[in-house]
N, C-alpha and C positions, 0 to 999 in steps of 0.2 A: 336339308329340307328336300323333299321330293320334287322332281321336275313338274309334276302336275300341280304343285302348289304355286308355281310361278306364272306370271303373265309377262307382258312386255316390260323391258327394263328391270327385270328381276323382282317385280311386284309380288308381294306375298300377302294374301288375304285369307285368313283362316276363320272358320265359323265359331260363333260364341260357344257352341256345344263342346268345342275341343279344349276349353280352358282348364282351370285348375284340376290337378289330379285329385284334390279333395272331393270334387263333385262327381268323380267317376264311380264312387261306391255309394250305393243307396243309403240314405240316412236312416237311422233307427227311429223307433217311436219316440214321441215327445217325453214319455215317462223315463227314458234312459238319459235324457239330457242333463240331469242333475248329477250324474256320476262323475267321479274324479278318476283320472288315469295316472297310474304310478309306474314309472319306467326306471329301471336300474341299468346304467351304462358303464362299461369298463373305463372309458376315457373321461377326463375331466375338462370342463370348459375352463380355459385359462385367460379369457378376456371377454369383457362385455361389449367391446367395440366391434361393430359389425363389419368394419373394413380391415380388420386384421385376420388374415386367412389361416385357419386351422380347422381340420375336418370336423372335429367335435364341436367347435364353436359354431361353424356354419350349420351343422346339423340341427342345433338347437335354435340358432338365430333366424333360420329361414322361416320358422313359424311366426316370427315377429316382423321381419324385414323382407319384403317380397322383391324378386327381380322383375325386370321388364319382361323377360322371356322365361316361361316355365319349362319343365322337362317331363318326358314320359318315362316309362319303365326302362327303356334303353338309352335314356338321357338325350333323346332327340328333342328339338325345340318345339314348344307350344306357346300360343298366346298367353300372356300373363297380365301384368299392369299395362303392357302395350298390346292392344287388340290386333294390330297389324303393323307391318313395316314394308318398305319398298326401297329399292336402290335407285337413286336419282341419276348417278353417273358412277364413274370408277371409284371415286373417293367420297361420295356423299350418300347418306341414307336419311330417310324420314320415317319416324315412328309416330304412330297415332295411339294416344293413350286412351285407356278405358274411362269412359265418363262415369261420374258419380262415385269415384273411389275417394274415401276419406281416411285421413290419419286417425290414430287412436284418440287424439285430442279434439277431433271433430273438424279440423281444417281440411281443405281440399288438397288432394294430390295433383300437382300440376307439372308442366314441363320445367319450371324453375327448380323443382325438387330433383328432377332427373339431372339437370346440369350441375347442381350443387353436389349430388351424391357421387357422380363420376369424377368431378374435380377433387373432391375430398379423398376418394379412394386412390387417385393418382398421386396425391400429395402425402398420404400417410407413409411413414417410414418404419422399417423393421425388417427382420429376416423373412417374414411370411406376410406378404400383402397381395392385393389383387392387381398390382401394377402391371405384371406381365400379361394379364388378360386385357388390359386397357392401353397397352403401349402404343397402338396404332392411332388412338383417338387424338386428334389435333385440337378440336374445339367442339363444344356442344351449344347450339343456339336454339333457345325456345322461340318458336314461331308464334304460338299463342298458348293458351292454357293446356290444350290437348294435343299439340303437335310440336315435335322437337326434331331438329336437324342435327345429325352427327357427322362431322367432317373428319376424315382420316388422313394421315400423312402419306399413306400408300394404299393401293387397292387392298381392301380388307374383307374378303368374302366371309370370314368367320366371325364378323362383328356380332350378328344376332346370337350365335352360339356362345361367344365369350360373355355376352351380357346375361346369360343364364346364371352366372356365378355371383353377381353383385346385387346385394339388397339395397333398396331405396330408403333413404332416411329423409326426415323433414328438414328442409333448409332453415326453417325458423328455429326448431328445437335443437338442431345439432350444430348450429353456427358457433364456432369457437369452443365446441365441447371437447373435453378430455376424457380419459378413462373413467374417472370417478363419476362424471356426469351420466355416462351410460350405465355404470354399475348401479347407481342410485335410482335410475329410472327417469331422471330429469330430461335426458336427451334421448332416452330409449323409446322413441315414438315412430312406429312403423305403420304399415297398412294391413298387416297380416291377420289371420284368423285368431291369433293369440296376442295378448299384451305381455310385456316383460314385467313381472311382478317383483321378483327378488332373485338375487344370486348370492350364495354363500360359497366363496371360493373353496375348491377342493371337496365340496359336499353336495350342493344341489342348486338347481335352477327351478324356479316356480313360474309357470305361465298361467294366465287367466284368459278365458274365452272373451273374444271381442264380439259382443252381441250386435254391433253395428257393421260387421264385416260385409263387404260388397258381394261376396260369393256365398256358397252354400253354408248354412249354419253348422257349426261343429257340435258333436254330441257331448264333448267333455267340458265341464265347467272349469276345471282346473287340471293342469298337467304338471306333475312333479317329476323332474328328471334328477335322480340321485346318482352320485358317483360311487360305484362299488368296484374297485379295481380287481379284487380277488375273484377269480372265476368261480370257485366253489361257493363263495358267499352269495354271488348273484343267483346261482341255481337254488341254493337253500332258501333265499328270499322269495323266489317264485313258488317253490314247493310249499312254503309255509303260508303263502297268500299275502305276504307283506308287499309284494310287487306284482303288477299285472303283466308286465313285459320286461324281458331282459335281452340284452344284445350280446354278441360275441360269445356264443356258446361253443366251447371247445369240443373237439371230437371226443375227448376222453369223458366229457360230462354229458354229451348228448344222449347216451344210453339211459341216463337217469330220468330223462324226460319221455322215454318211449314207454308205451303201454301204461300211461298214467291217465286216469279218468279226468283229472282236474287241469292238466296242462298238456300242451302239444308243442312240437318243434316245427319251425318254418325255416327252410334253407334254400339258398340260391347263389350261384356264382356272381361275384361282383367285379367291378372294373379295377379294383385295387390289386396291385401285384407287388410281391416282394422281389427286390433286386439288390444286387451287390455292385458297388462302385469301387474302383481301385485307383490309387494315386498314380497318375500318368504325367505329372508335370514337375515334380521335384526330383532332382538328381539323387538326393538322400532323403528318404521318407522317414518321418519321426517314429513310426510304430513298426518299422521293419528292422530286423537285426540278424546277425549271423548266428550260427548254432551255439556260439559261446555267449550270446546275448549282447554283443557289441554292435554299435551303429555301423551301417554299411555305407561306403562311399558311392556305391552304384545301386540304384533302385531297380530291383528285378521286375517290379510291376509295370515298368515302362516298356517291357518286352512283350509283344503281342503273343509270343509263344507261351509265356508264363500265364498270361490272362486266359488263354485257351485251355491251358492245363488246369487252372482253377475251375473253369466251367466244366471241363470233362470230369473233374473229381467230385462233382455234386450229383448225388442220386436223387433227382427231383421226385421220382415216383415214390421212393422210400420216405422222403420228407413229407410229401403230401398224404400218403396213405397211412404211414406208421407214426411219424412224429406228430403230424397234425390230425391223425386218426380220421382221415376223410374230409376234414374241414378245409381242404385246399385242393387245387388242381394244378398239375405241372404246367409251367409256362416256358415258352421259347420266344416270346415277343411281348409287346406292351398292351395289346388289346385282346380280350377273350373272345371266344366264338359268339357271334350274334351282335357284336358291337362294331362301330365304325373303326376301320383300320386293321381289323383282323385279317391275316393272310393265311389261308389254308395250306399254302405251299411252304410256309416257314415252320419247320419242325423244331422241337426242343433239342438241345444238344444231348446226345446219347451219353449215358454214364459209362466211362471207360478209364478207370484208374491206371491201367497199364499204359495206355497211350499218354495219359497225363504225366506219369513219371518219366516217360521217354522224352516228352517235350521239355520238361525241366532240365534233363541232361543235355538236350540239344541247345538249350538257352544258356548253358554254362553253370547250372546249379545242380550238379549230380547229387549233392547231399542236402539239397533244399535250403531253407532259411526259416527264420521265426517271424511271426506276424501277429499283431493284435487286431482282433475283429471287434469293431464297435457296432452296437445294435440297440434296439429298443427293448424295454422290459415291461411296458405298461400300455402298449398301443393296441394290441389285439391278442386274443386267446392263443397261446402257443408260441408267442414271440421269443421268449427266453429259451424255451426248449429247442426251437429251430436253430437259434444262434449257437447253442452248444453242439447240436448235431452237425451243423455246417463246419464248425471248428474241428470236430473229430474227423470229418471226411477230408478236410484239407490236410490235417496232420497225417492221415493215412497215405497221402501221395507225396509227403515230404515237406509240406508247408506247415511247420509246427505252429499251431494257432492257439492262442488263448483269447478268452472272451472278456469284454467289458460291456455289460448290458446296462443301459442308462434309462431313466425316465425321459419321456418325450421332451419335457421342458428343458432338460439339460442337453439331451442329444442334439436337438435342432440348433440350440445356441452354439454348441461347440462345433457342429458340422458347418455352420456358417463361417465360423472363425473370424479373425480380424484381418480381412482382406483375402484370406485363403482358408480352405477347409483344414481343420485340425487333424482329421483322421487319415490313416493310410488305406484302410479298408472299412467301408461303411455299408451296413445292410439296413435298409428301411423300406417302407411301402410308399407307393405313389398311385394316384388315380386322378386323372384330370377332372376337376369339378364340372367342366363343360361337357365331359364325355367325348371330347374330340381328340383323336390321336395326334394331330399336328400340335396341339397345345402341349401334350405330353412331351413330344420331341423338342419343342422350343424350350421347355423347362428343364428337362433332365439329360438331353443329348446334345443340343446345339452348343457350339463353342461359347464359353463363358464371356459375357460382356455386360457388366452391371449397368452401364449407362444405357444400353439398349434393352435391358431386361431379358437378355438371352442367357440360357444355361444357368439360371439362378440356383437350380438344384443339381447342377452337374458337378457333383462333389469330387469326382476323379479328374476333372478338367480335361476330359476326352475332347479332342479337336480334330476334325477332318473337314477340309474345305468342300469336298464333294458332298458330304452329308449336309453341311450348312446350306449349300446351294439347293439341294433337293428340298430342304425344309422351307427355304425362302420362296422357292417356286410354288410349293404347295400352299403357302400362306396367301399368295396373291392370285391364285387361279380361281375363277368363278365356276369352273367346270368340276362338278362333284366327282365324276369318274377319274378325271386327271388328278385331282387332289388325293384321292384314295390310292391311286397308283404311285404317286410320288411319296406319300407317307409310308407305304409298304417298302419301297426301295430304300428309303432313308433308314427305316427300322432294321431291315435285313443287313445293311452294311454296318451299321453301328453295333449290332449284336455280333456279327462275324469278327469284328475287331476288338471285342471286349470293352466297347465304350460303356456298356452296362451289361450285367449278367443277370437275365431274368431267372427267377427260381420257381415261384408258383403264384397262382391267382388265389386270393382269399375267397372263401365261400362265406357269405353273410348268413349267420344263423341266429335265430331268435327263439327264445322260449316264451310262450304266451299262455295266458289263461284259456282254457277250453271255451270260455264264454266270449272269446274275441276272435276276430279274423284280421290278418295282417297281409297287406300286399307289398311284396319287396320291390325295390327299385335298384338300378345298377350300381349306384354309389354306396349301397349298403346303409343308407341313412335310416334311422329309426324315427319315423314321422307319425306324429299323432294324427295327422290328416289322412294317413293310410291305415289307421287302426280303427276298427269298428266293432260294435257288438255283433256276435255271431247271430245269424238268422235263426 
């Protein structure tokens, strides 16, 4: 939040006109309000529970379950269900809720629902939850219907930013609710501009307009979000008119949408980046073998020279421009230009296969070794192709690599493992739902500690006390400039040691009907609230 938004004791009061992004675009005429919107997305919703974190789930569910704090184009905080907030002291905050907000069943949204929602999200278990965003919250005390005090265990300057991630549910409807209760709609009661109508797993989610919404009225009476994992099939559906909007348009297919009278392409760099993590904690890694295919007693990935060699062996420009055909931008850090945490001084590792081979020799592996690379095959356009290309590049420097590409549902389960990650080398994407770089560092870089919710996606189990200290200092500083400085330092150190190996930032690309306009946001979400009839 900007310095000019604060008054004494960190008070933040933002005007009503800065609220929901949905209200930022002029509404169409009333005649258009009867229209339905048909969206085809590559990924599939895998749970109806709004407190199980998965990007596709949240993308759809945010239409139904709104957070206390909204986000702008660059994921900066805006007033949402909370119209203002202020810091009372080092560990206490007070949030003032928006008056007149009602749930879909007509009941009032109050501070009791806030307390229930946060507690429920803290208690939900699974490999992908919001617990790491809420780990500092000690207690939530309703003061009255429209005021709630949140007490943290440590100074938590990122609390308002972290609360952008979590949708509020009805304490009455969701009490004791399980997955089936949300799937059926019984517990699926939110405050959002759309109601949860139905979910057919693996196929589609149907949302219906909430005509009693507290904010600006939506033009779409019904929004149908279909799962179409095949990239070509999504483009075909758009061109045929079966769908109005498609996401994850690959570079290879973008040309089909150019110079078309009935469709157009919208593209923008997102906060999501592809990165590689390498097993740094096991002496013998399960998917590393010698050149005869036999298990190795010594894990070469624990050697920083080997990790540097792997990074040097990646042609990031080639991956972005040729494999992704322009649908990605080379990355050397965790935040793209324009977003919090981006460091202009931190450049991507230069492609240098000769130096990479020399480092392998220096590390005692002159003939290299074998490696299995695990990655996703249904998460974004070009994921499998990138995985194959990376494996070829590693093979070229002496790390003979084969690929095991998995659907997201399998990949994330196996990546979490039973107490430890299963993979030796895992390539996946990450982008902080809050848009904050410190949260990214806490999740994928900080030393793993499940009890503290640190490093929950640190699949290589990289650990450096100096990096941890920088992250902890950043988390507790109320000085924005100091937080930014500390985040940059932690990122630079972790990248230099191969704690993670950034590859590229994904560009979010949509194909849309020429009768529509779409405003991108940094998380690449496909939001019905940001899609409007073209003027």
